[in-house]
N, C-alpha and C positions, 0 to 999 in steps of 0.2 A: 503493500500500500504506500509506503513512503516514496518508493521509486515511481509508482504511478502518479502520485501527486506532484513530484518533481517534474515529470515529463509533461503533465498538463500545464503546470506553471510556466515551463520553458516555452511551450507552444503558444500560450496566451501572450507572453511578453516578447515573443520573437518579432523582429522587424518585418514589415510587409515585403512580399517578393518584389524583385526589381520590375518596374513597368516595362511595357513593350518599347523597343527601341534603345534599350540600355545594354544590349549585348553587342559584342564585336567592337571594332574601332569606332570611337565616339568623336564626332565633330564638335565644334564650339557650341552650337545650339543644344546638341544632345547632352553635352557635359553639364550645362546649366540646368536643363530640364530634369535630368536624372538626379542631380544633387538636390534640387528643390523638392522632388517627389519623395525622397528617402531620408532626408536629414532629420534627426530627432529634435533638434532645436525648433524646427518649424512645427513638428507634431506637438511639441510642448506648448508652443504659442497658440496653436489651434485648440488644444485642450483648455488653455486659459480662456479662450473665447467661449468655448462650450460651458465653462463654469460661469462666465458672465451671463450667458443666455439663461442658465439655471437660476441665477439671482433675479434676472428680469422676469422669469416665469413666477418666481416667488412673490415679486412685487405686485403682480397683477391680482393677488388675492383681494376679494372684496371686503371681507371682514377682518378686523385686526386680531381677533382671537376666536376660538370655537365657543359655542354657547355652553354655559354651565347649568347643569341640572342638579338640583338638590332635593332629596326626599328624606324626611325624618319621621319617625314614629315614636310615640311616647305612651306610657301606661299611667293613667291617673287614678288616684285613690282619694275619695273624699275624707277630709279630716274629721267631720262631725258625723256623717251618716255612713261612712265606709263604702259608698258606692264606687264601682270601678268602671273604667271605660278606656278606650284606645283613641288617642289623637294621632292624626296623620297630617303631615304638612309637606307640600311640594312647591318648588320654586324653580323658575327658569330665568336666567339672566343672559343678555347678549350685549357685548360692548359695541359701540358704534363710533366711527370716525366722522367728525363733522367739520374738520379744518382742512380737508384736502390732502391729508397725509399720503394717501395711496397715489395720487397724481405725482407728488414730489418723489416718492420712492421709485416710481416707474421712470421718471426723468433721470434720476441718479443711475438706475440700472442701464438706461440707454447710453449714458455717458461712459459707464464701465465697459459696455460692449464696444463702443468706439475706441476706447483706450486699448482694448484687446486687439482690435483690428490694426491699430498702429503698431503694436508689438509684433504682430505677424508680418507686417510690411518690413519692419526693421530686421527681423530674422531672415526673411527671404533675401533682402538686399545683401546682408553680410555673407550668407551662404553663396549667393551668386558671385559676389566679388572674390571670395576665397576659391571657388571652383575655377573661375576664369584665370586667376593668378597662377594656380597650380597647372592649369592647362598650358598657359604661355611659357611657364618655366620648363615644362616638359618638352615643348616644341623647340625652344631655344637650346636646351641641353642636347637634344637629339641632333639638331643641326650642327652644333659645335662638335659633337662626337663624330659625325659623318665626315666633317671637314678634317678633323685631326687624324682620323683613320687613313684618309687619302695622303695626308702629309707624312704619317708615320712610316709608310712604305719608302718614301723618299729618304727619310732620316735613317732608316736601316741601311739603305744603299750607300748613303754617305759614310756611315760607320764602317761598312765593309771596305769601301774604297780607301778610307783613311788608314785602316789597319793594314790593308795590302801595301799601301805606299810605305808604311812604317817598316814592314817586314822586308820589302825590297830595297830599302834605303833611299827611296825617292822622297820620303816625307819624314818629318820629325815626330817624336812621341808627343810633343806639345800639341800639334795639330790633331792627332788622333784623340787626345784627351779632351780637347775643346769640342770635337764632333760628338764624342760620347756624352759629354755634359749636356750638349744641346739635345741629343736624343733622349736623355733622361728627362729633360724639361718637357719635351713633347709627350712622353709617356705619362708624366705627372698630370698634364692637362687632359689626357685621355681618361685617366683614373678619376679626375675631378668631374669630367663630363658624365661618367658612369654614376658617380655618387649623386650628382644633381638629378639625373634621370630617376634613380631609385627613390630619392627624396620626394620628387614631384609625384611619382607613382604612388608612394605611400600616403601622401597628403590627399591626393585625389581619391584613392581607394577609401580612405577614412570618410571623406565627404559623401561618397556614393554608397558606403556601407557594403563594399564588395571586396573580394579577394584581389589583391594587387597583382597576383601572378597571371591572371587572365585578362588584365585590363590593358587596353591600348587606345591611343588617340590618333586622330588624323586631322590634317588641316594645314593652313599656312600661318606664319608668324606675322599676321597683319593686325593693326590696331583696330579698335572699335570706331565706327563712324559716329562722330559726335559733333554738335555745334561748336564753332570756334569763337563766337561772340561772347564776351564776358557778361554783357547784360542779359542775354538769353539764358546762359547757364545759371546766373544768379537768380533770375526769375524762377527758373525751374527748381532750383535748390530750395528757395525760401517757401515754395508752395508744396513741394513733394518730399522734402527731406524728412525721414521718419522720426528723427530725434525731436525736431521742432513740433511736429504733429503729435508726438507722444506726450511732450510736455504740455501742449495745449489741452489734450484730452485729460491729462492728470489734473490740470487746473480746473477744468469743467467738472470733474468728479467731486473735487473738494467744495466747489461752489454749490453744487447740488446737495452735498451733505449738509452744508449750512442751512439750506432751505428746509431739508427734512427735519433737522434738529429743532428748528424754530417752530415748525408745525407740530412736532411732538410735545411741545410745551403746553399746547392746548389740551385741557382735560377732556377725555372721552366719556360721554355719558353711557350708561347701560340701561336698556329696557328690561324691566323686571315684571314678570307675571307669576302669580302664586295662587295656590288653591289649598284650602284647609278644612279639615273636619275636626271640630272641637268636641269637648266632653259633653256639650248640651245637644249633641246630635244635629248640630248646625253645619251647613256647608258654606264656606266663605270663599269667594273668588275676588281677586283684585290684581292690581298692577300699578306700575309707576316708573319713575326714572331715578337712577342712582348716579350721583356725581362724585368723583374723587375730590378730596381736599388737597389743593395745591399749597404746599408748604414752602416757605422761602429757603434759599440756600444758606447755610449748608445743611439745614435740617432735612429738607426735601430735595428731590431731584428736579433741577430746572434746566439741565443740558447746557448750562453756561460754559462749563469747561470744554465740552465737546464742540460747541460753536466757536470758541476762541481757538481751539486746536485746528479745526478745519479752515478757519480764516487764515491762520498763520501758514498752513500747508498750501493754501491757494496762493498766498503771496510768494512763497518759495517757488511754486511751480511757475508763476509769472516771471520771476527772476530767471528761472531756468530757460524759459522761452526766449528771453532777451539774450541770455548768454549763448544759447545755441545759434541764434541769428548771427551774432558776431563771429562765432566759431565757424559757421558755415560760409560766411562771406570770405573769411581769410582762407579757409581750406579750398574753396573753389578757385580763387585767384592763384593760390600757390600751385594747385594741380594744373591749372591752365598754363601757367608759365613753364611748368615742368614739361608738359606736352610740347609746347612751342620750342623749348630748348632742345628736346630730343629730336624733333622734326628737323631743326636746323642742323643738329649734329649728324643726323642720317643723310641730310642733303650733301654733306661733304664727300660721301662715297659715290663714285661713278660706277655704273654697272659694267661698262666696258673695261675699266681699270681693274675691277674686282675679278673679272674673268681672266684678264691677263695675269694678274697676280697668282691665281690658282694654277694657271698654265705654267708660269715660271717655276713654281714650286715643284710641279710634277716633272718638269724637264731639267731641274737643277742637278740631279744626279748624273744625267747624261752629259750635261755641260762640263761637270767636273771630271768625268771619265775621259772626255776628249781633250782635256787640258785647257779649255777656253776659260774656265773659272777655277781659281785656286781654292784650296780647302778652307782657308780662313774667310775668303770672300763668300764662299758658299754658305758657311755657317752664319755670317752676318746677314746675308740675303734671306736665308731660310727663316731666321728669327724675326727679321723685319716684316717679311711678307706674312708670316704666321700671325704676328701681332695685329697686322692690318686687317686680315680676314676675321680674326677673333673680335676685333673692335667693331667691325660691321655687324656681326651677329649680336654683340652686346648692345649696340645702339638700337637694333630692331627690337630686342627683348625689352630694353628700357622704355621704348616708345609704346609697346603693347601694354606693359604693366602700368605705364603712366595713363594710358587711355582708360584702363580699368579703374584706377583710382579717381580719375576725373568723373567717370560715369557714376562711381559710388558717391562721391561728395556732392554731385549735382542731382542726386535722387533719380537717376536714369536706369537703375538696376532693379529688377532683372530685365525690364523692358529694353534697356540699352544693349543687352546682349544679343538681341535679334538682328540678324543680318538683313 
């Protein structure tokens, strides 16, 4: 039985199966869609919204409390004549709200649902940004690895030529050591590229809730298409940024709480109906209203403390709204300048010159073998061209990641991830 209970619990708590389209190599859109579909932080935020819906359902109750029914019976014995009889007394009381408390509770529940919606938007944006960043990191590391693999073959050829020259006496040991040192540097870059691919795969697998061994991505290292005008980005950020909207929703919840507590100070009357059979064989029917006695604080409950607390929390939320507006304005401008700088940096690289640089690297070993390039010159050329090609990949990676950050701070994710 314990084993069966454990299996049932594991089944109930297991993550949902991957949605259709999340198998095989994943493109940019598929990466974001699959991450949004499976990430537990989004499911937690959606559960928070379901809880707010439950509070809203509770607030719709018409009566503040259930009716109270009281039935008592007593045995009477006359002191002088000794006669005996049974008295029966019944009473029904129902509390009523007359100050509109139900309407205020529903308004506060609506504000809590809105707050939960903003939390879902915030979770979806952060998950989309993390998925896109891991996706671009993977593509950049893969391109770097492919480039270094092509160069590594040339580096091995240079090492063989340098060692051959050293053995035949045509070259010095210093040249051979320099070539070997350069080859080690290339191999280190290859190991680093493998590490970056493994790290990006692990991060993306964690976001997708999948085994990283069977995960693969496809696509180009191209940035997101975003507006480039600062005014348009600021306008979008100030209206869509989840942190601002969440702070606004939180302020609204506290303001609604103040209204609810104020209405709760109004005493709720109770309608009372009663029936009685007394010792004189009489039947008595009656009814009336019961009003609670409102005592001043601190003897009675006046909700003064709750109102003061909610007002202070509303002021704090208002300050958070203003703080996030300032933060968002700064973040958008910084992210836009970052993208502009990365674009300018990428513009320094010419496509034709990049192709020629890779061709030079592949032909470098042959040039040295024919004697047209010395070993030392070959080492310098190899390192210079390798750094040039690596800088191009790094510039493309930085631009892609910069576009993700700009989309995040402008409130354009996950919609900004659509091509």
